[in-house]
C-alpha positions as CSV (number, residue, x, y, z in Angstrom):
1,M,-2.8,10.5,18.1
2,V,-3.2,7.2,16.9
3,K,0.5,5.5,16.2
4,M,0.3,3.3,13.0
5,I,2.9,0.5,11.4
6,L,2.4,0.4,7.8
7,S,3.1,-2.7,6.0
8,G,3.7,-2.4,2.5
9,C,4.8,0.9,3.1
10,N,7.0,0.9,-0.2
11,G,4.4,-0.1,-2.6
12,K,2.1,2.2,-4.7
13,M,-0.6,1.9,-1.9
14,G,1.7,2.4,0.7
15,Q,3.4,5.4,-0.5
16,A,-0.6,7.0,-1.3
17,V,-1.3,6.3,2.2
18,T,2.3,8.1,3.4
19,R,1.6,11.0,1.6
20,L,-1.9,11.5,2.9
21,C,-0.9,11.0,6.4
22,K,1.7,13.9,6.1
23,D,-0.9,16.4,7.0
24,R,-2.9,14.7,9.4
25,T,-3.0,15.6,13.0
26,D,-4.8,12.5,14.4
27,L,-2.7,9.8,13.4
28,S,1.3,9.4,12.6
29,I,3.2,6.5,10.7
30,V,5.7,5.1,13.1
31,A,7.5,2.5,11.1
32,G,7.1,0.5,7.9
33,F,7.6,-2.8,6.8
34,D,8.7,-3.6,3.3
35,M,10.5,-6.7,1.6
36,N,12.5,-4.0,0.1
37,A,13.6,-2.1,3.2
38,V,14.6,1.6,1.8
39,K,14.1,4.3,4.0
40,L,11.6,6.6,1.4
41,S,10.1,8.5,3.9
42,D,10.5,10.0,7.5
43,Y,9.7,6.7,9.0
44,P,12.1,3.6,9.5
45,V,11.4,0.9,7.6
46,Y,12.1,-2.9,8.5
47,A,12.1,-6.4,6.2
48,D,11.6,-8.3,9.2
49,P,8.7,-6.6,11.4
50,M,10.2,-8.5,14.6
51,E,13.0,-5.6,14.6
52,F,10.9,-2.9,15.4
53,A,10.7,-2.5,18.8
54,G,8.9,0.4,19.3
55,E,5.2,1.2,20.1
56,A,2.0,1.0,17.9
57,D,-1.5,1.2,18.2
58,V,-2.6,-0.4,14.9
59,L,-1.1,-1.9,12.0
60,V,-2.4,-1.1,8.2
61,D,-1.1,-3.9,5.5
62,F,-1.2,-2.8,1.9
63,S,1.3,-5.6,1.0
64,N,1.3,-8.8,-0.4
65,S,-0.7,-12.1,0.6
66,A,2.6,-13.9,0.9
67,A,3.4,-11.5,3.8
68,L,0.6,-12.7,5.9
69,G,2.0,-15.2,8.1
70,H,4.7,-13.1,9.5
71,L,2.4,-10.2,9.9
72,L,0.0,-12.2,11.9
73,D,2.7,-13.6,14.0
74,Y,3.8,-10.1,14.9
75,C,0.5,-8.7,15.7
76,T,-0.8,-11.5,17.9
77,D,2.8,-11.7,19.8
78,K,2.3,-7.5,20.0
79,K,-1.4,-7.9,20.7
80,L,-2.0,-5.2,18.0
81,P,-5.2,-4.6,16.0
82,C,-4.4,-5.1,12.4
83,V,-6.3,-3.9,9.3
84,L,-5.9,-6.1,6.3
85,C,-6.4,-4.5,2.8
86,T,-4.8,-7.2,0.9
87,T,-7.0,-9.0,-1.5
88,G,-6.2,-12.7,-3.1
89,Y,-6.0,-14.9,0.1
90,S,-6.3,-18.5,0.0
91,E,-8.9,-20.0,1.9
92,E,-6.1,-21.5,4.3
93,Q,-5.1,-18.2,4.6
94,L,-8.7,-16.9,5.7
95,V,-9.1,-19.7,8.1
96,Q,-5.6,-18.4,9.6
97,I,-7.1,-14.7,9.7
98,S,-10.3,-16.0,11.2
99,H,-8.2,-18.0,14.3
100,V,-6.1,-14.9,15.0
101,S,-9.3,-12.7,15.2
102,E,-10.2,-14.7,18.4
103,T,-7.1,-13.0,20.0
104,I,-7.0,-9.6,18.4
105,P,-9.2,-7.1,16.6
106,V,-9.0,-7.8,12.8
107,F,-10.1,-5.5,10.3
108,R,-10.6,-7.1,6.8
109,S,-12.4,-5.8,3.8
110,G,-11.9,-6.6,-0.1
111,N,-12.3,-3.0,-1.1
112,M,-11.2,-0.1,1.4
113,S,-13.4,2.4,-0.4
114,L,-16.1,3.8,2.0
115,G,-18.2,4.4,-1.6
116,I,-17.8,0.7,-2.4
117,N,-18.9,-0.5,0.8
118,L,-21.9,1.9,0.7
119,L,-22.6,0.3,-2.7
120,M,-22.8,-3.2,-1.1
121,Q,-25.3,-2.0,0.9
122,L,-27.4,-0.6,-1.9
123,V,-26.9,-4.1,-3.8
124,K,-28.5,-5.9,-0.9
125,K,-31.4,-3.7,-0.8
126,A,-31.7,-4.0,-4.7
127,S,-31.8,-7.7,-4.6
128,A,-34.1,-8.2,-1.6
129,V,-36.5,-5.9,-3.9
130,L,-35.8,-7.5,-7.4
131,G,-34.5,-10.6,-7.0
132,E,-37.6,-12.5,-7.9
133,N,-37.5,-11.3,-11.2
134,F,-34.4,-9.9,-12.1
135,D,-30.9,-11.4,-13.3
136,V,-27.9,-9.9,-11.4
137,E,-24.8,-9.6,-13.6
138,I,-21.4,-7.9,-12.3
139,I,-18.5,-6.4,-14.4
140,E,-15.3,-5.7,-12.5
141,K,-12.1,-3.5,-14.5
142,H,-8.9,-3.0,-13.4
143,H,-5.3,-2.0,-14.3
144,R,-3.5,-4.5,-16.7
145,Q,-1.1,-5.3,-13.4
146,K,-3.8,-6.8,-11.3
147,V,-3.0,-10.3,-10.9
148,D,-6.1,-11.6,-9.3
149,A,-9.5,-12.3,-11.1
150,P,-12.3,-11.7,-10.5
151,S,-11.5,-9.0,-7.7
152,G,-12.3,-9.1,-4.1
153,T,-14.5,-6.3,-4.8
154,A,-16.5,-8.2,-7.1
155,L,-16.8,-11.5,-5.0
156,M,-17.8,-9.1,-2.0
157,L,-20.6,-7.4,-4.4
158,A,-22.1,-11.1,-5.4
159,D,-21.9,-12.2,-2.0
160,A,-23.9,-9.1,-0.8
161,A,-26.4,-9.9,-3.7
162,A,-26.5,-13.4,-3.1
163,S,-27.3,-12.8,0.9
164,A,-30.6,-10.9,-0.1
165,L,-32.0,-13.0,-3.2
166,P,-35.0,-15.3,-2.4
167,H,-33.5,-18.4,-3.8
168,G,-29.7,-20.0,-3.8
169,S,-27.1,-18.6,-6.0
170,E,-24.3,-19.8,-8.3
171,Y,-21.3,-17.6,-9.3
172,V,-20.3,-18.0,-13.0
173,Y,-17.3,-16.8,-14.5
174,D,-17.2,-18.1,-17.6
175,R,-19.8,-18.7,-20.1
176,H,-18.0,-19.9,-23.7
177,S,-17.4,-23.4,-22.5
178,V,-21.1,-24.2,-22.2
179,R,-24.1,-23.6,-24.4
180,Q,-26.8,-23.4,-22.3
181,K,-29.6,-20.8,-21.5
182,R,-28.8,-18.6,-18.1
183,S,-30.5,-20.2,-15.0
184,R,-32.3,-18.6,-12.4
185,E,-29.4,-18.9,-9.9
186,E,-26.5,-17.4,-12.0
187,I,-24.5,-14.3,-10.9
188,G,-22.3,-13.5,-13.8
189,I,-19.1,-12.1,-12.9
190,S,-16.8,-10.7,-15.8
191,S,-13.5,-9.5,-15.4
192,V,-11.7,-6.9,-17.7
193,R,-8.1,-5.9,-17.4
194,G,-6.1,-3.1,-19.2
195,G,-4.0,0.0,-19.1
196,T,-4.5,1.9,-16.1
197,I,-7.9,1.5,-14.8
198,V,-7.8,1.9,-11.1
199,G,-11.0,0.2,-10.5
200,E,-14.6,0.2,-11.5
201,H,-17.6,-1.9,-10.7
202,D,-20.9,-2.3,-12.2
203,V,-23.9,-4.2,-10.8
204,L,-26.5,-4.9,-13.3
205,F,-29.9,-6.1,-12.4
206,C,-31.6,-7.1,-15.8
207,G,-35.3,-7.7,-15.7
208,P,-38.2,-7.9,-18.2
209,D,-37.7,-4.7,-20.2
210,E,-35.7,-2.6,-17.8
211,I,-32.2,-2.8,-16.5
212,I,-31.1,-1.1,-13.0
213,E,-27.2,-0.2,-12.7
214,L,-25.3,0.6,-9.6
215,K,-21.8,1.8,-10.5
216,H,-18.9,2.9,-8.7
217,T,-15.6,4.0,-10.5
218,A,-12.7,5.0,-8.3
219,T,-10.5,7.5,-10.2
220,S,-7.4,7.5,-7.9
221,R,-5.8,5.1,-5.1
222,D,-6.5,7.9,-2.5
223,V,-10.2,6.5,-2.0
224,F,-8.5,3.2,-0.8
225,A,-5.7,4.7,1.2
226,N,-8.5,7.0,3.2
227,G,-10.7,4.2,3.5
228,A,-7.6,2.4,5.3
229,L,-6.8,5.4,7.4
230,S,-10.5,5.6,8.9
231,A,-10.2,2.2,9.5
232,A,-7.3,2.3,11.3
233,L,-8.7,4.9,13.4
234,F,-11.6,2.9,14.1
235,L,-9.9,-0.3,14.7
236,A,-7.4,1.7,17.1
237,G,-10.0,2.3,19.3
238,V,-11.5,-1.0,19.8
239,K,-10.4,-3.6,22.4
240,A,-12.5,-6.6,22.0
241,P,-10.8,-9.5,19.8
242,G,-13.1,-10.3,16.7
243,M,-13.5,-9.7,12.7
244,Y,-14.3,-5.8,11.8
245,S,-15.4,-4.7,8.4
246,M,-16.2,-1.4,6.5
247,D,-19.7,-2.1,7.8
248,D,-18.6,-1.1,11.5
249,V,-17.1,2.0,10.0
250,L,-20.0,3.1,8.3
251,A,-22.4,2.2,11.0
252,Q,-20.1,4.5,13.4
253,V,-20.3,7.5,10.5
254,M,-24.1,6.9,10.2
255,D,-24.7,7.1,13.9
């Protein structure tokens, strides 16, 4: 059985992961890390990661980008693979993650849903086929509590499209300040925040007289929690340092 540490264990996603782990026989949570070190489940919770002296095979983080430094220090010190599910990292933090991946296995994804990551592959294929004559627009919708915009997932989808387009790309987030026609290179990204929307992402390929739309809707946080558990099981079996993503998990599933 894989032994997992859950960072951000007392948050909404942490509690979703905890609930889904209760009936699993292939993975168990041995400790939780959280700034609010209150024990809400049957595993111990620590505010300081260094207080936990037990054994683990992998760490999963659903906390906050501000906690990254302490988590990477802990995982590097313990030679522990880590699955980073948090979004909103700064450029400096992304460099830090890349540096740590030279020492330990690091899994990072802007969205832990298997469906979203499959959507990214479909977007790449559609861009390769349609990109010459179609405009790409991305619309993402999330709950009113989400602080970063656009979402990490929207940027991942934009990157997926850009990687397969036959021309250069420019991400455009706000058109109201510039009155001009849409350029060929634009990938428009629009954000909606409201209510309790878990997550919706639409990728539109708008061409002459037709529109092709690829869409993913998450109806509960469980899709992200289950994806994180799939990533944890995958990374726990990885020995080589490096950066890993959902593409690696999907490749394993499809083999």
